[in-house]
N, C-alpha and C positions, 0 to 999 in steps of 0.2 A: 945679389943673385944675378947670374948671367941671363942672356936673352935666348938661350937655346933650351929646348925642352929636355927633361930628364931622359936618361936612357933606359931606366928600369923602375919598377914599382918601389924597390927598396930606397931609391933616391928621391921619391916623390914626397914633397912637403906640402902641407895644406890640409884640407879635409880628407880623411881616409876612413873607410869602414872595413872591418874584418868580419868573418863569420862568427856567430855567437858560439860560445863553448858548448852549450847544451843541444844545439840543433842537429848535429849529425853523429855525435859520438856513439850513441846507443846503436844506431843502424850499422855503422862501420864495424864496431867491435863485435856485435852479435853475428853479423854475416861473416866476418873473419874467423870467429871461433867456430861457427857452424861449418864453414868451408874446411877448416883444419880437421874437425871431427869426421866429416864425411869422407874427406880424402884419405885420412888414416884408416877409416873403416873399409874403404874400397881397397886399400893396399892389403889388408889382412883377409878380406873376403873374396877379392878378385872380381867384384861386381862392377861392371862398366856403368851401370845406371847410377850407382852411388857415387862413383868417380865423377860422372858428368854433373851431378848435383853439387858435389864439393867444389869442382872447378867453377861452376856458375856462381856459387856463393862467394868464392874468393875473387872472381872477376868483378862482381858487383861491389864488394868491399873496396877493391882497388879503384873502381870508377868514382865512388863517393869519398875516397880518402881526403881530398881537399877540404871537406866539411869539418874535419877535426884539426886542420891547421889554422887555428884561430889567432895566430900571431902575425899572419901575413895579410897586408891590405889587399882587398879584392876590387874595391871601387873607391874612387876619390876625385878630388878636383883641386885645382889651383889656378894661377893666373893664365896658364897655357890652355887649359880645357879640362875635360873629364877623362880620367884614366879608368880603364876597365882591364882587369887581369886577363891575359890571353888575347887581348885585342890591341890595345895601345892607348895613345892619348888622342882624343878627338878635340880639335880646336873649337873654341867658343863660336867663332863666326860660321862654322859648318853646322851648327845645331839650330834647327828651325824651331823645335818645340820639345819641352820636357813635360811629361805628364805621368800621373799615377793612375793606374787602372785597377779596379777591384774586379775579381772574377769569382763567382760563386758556383761551386759544384756540390749540389745537394746541401749539406750543412757546413761545408768547408769554404771559407773565404780566403783567397790568396791575393796578394798585391804584386803588381808588376810595374816596374819603371819602364816607360817607353821614351826613347830618345829618337826623335824624327830628324833625319839629316837633310840638309838642303842641297847636298851634292853627293856623288857616289862615295862609298866608303873609302876607296883607295885615295881619293883626293881630300877626304876629311881627316885622315890620320896624320898627326904631326910626328908621331913615333909609332911604328908598326911592330907590335909584339906578338904577331900571330905565329911566328916560327918559334916552336917550343922544343925543349929537350925531348929526346926520344921517350924517356920514361914517363913523361907527362902528357903525351899525345892522347892517350885513352882515358884520361881523368876528366871529371866534370868541370866545365867552364861556367862562369856565372852569367854568360850572355848568349843570346841567339839573335840571328838576323832574320827579319821578315822580308818578304818580297817587296814591300812598300817602302824600302830603304829606312826601316825603323829598327833600332836595336832594342831588344826586349831583355829585361833583367828581372828575374824572380827575386823578390826582396825578403822572403820568409827566412832564409838562412842567416841573414845579416844581424849584427849586434844592435844596430840602431833601428828605431821604428821606421816603417815605410814613410809616414808623414814627415818625420824629421829629415830623412834622406832627401825626399823631394823638395822640401822647403829650403834646405841648405843648398842644393844644386841650383835651384831656381834663383835664389838670392845671389849666389856667386855668378850665375850667368848674367843677371841684370847688372851687377857691379863691373864685371870685366868686359862686357860688350859695349858699355857706354863710354 
């Protein structure tokens, strides 16, 4: 294998995680169908309110569309670092800490992977994948950046368990940083 980082997620070998099949399919298909029904009804009735509801439902289905693409890796790691779809490859030496945080809202517990960077994001990226094709700009990304230089990734949509993802990434970080 060469010493240069991969140029895209499809070339990324190592540990990869995709979205689970059952996590977003119902939401996307239901909203898409509702959007089509409301938009068609608005066409026949001439109602602007029904048209607005239909367009909002279609836009929401479009936003969540990546959740049904369960064959594309969204998160992964190899000897170069951690890859996150729509962000890039973060070098192991730029990662200060990897942690799993549980957040409870009433009766729902969600898990979030937090990757604390030791330097600014622009210097941490070995490969920058933030420039996306025009048709994907308004779609859901698996990551968010906090003001404290921490990348936050909601782990609920992924196929692997949150504990397994954290354990694997931490094990790989220990291996490749030493």
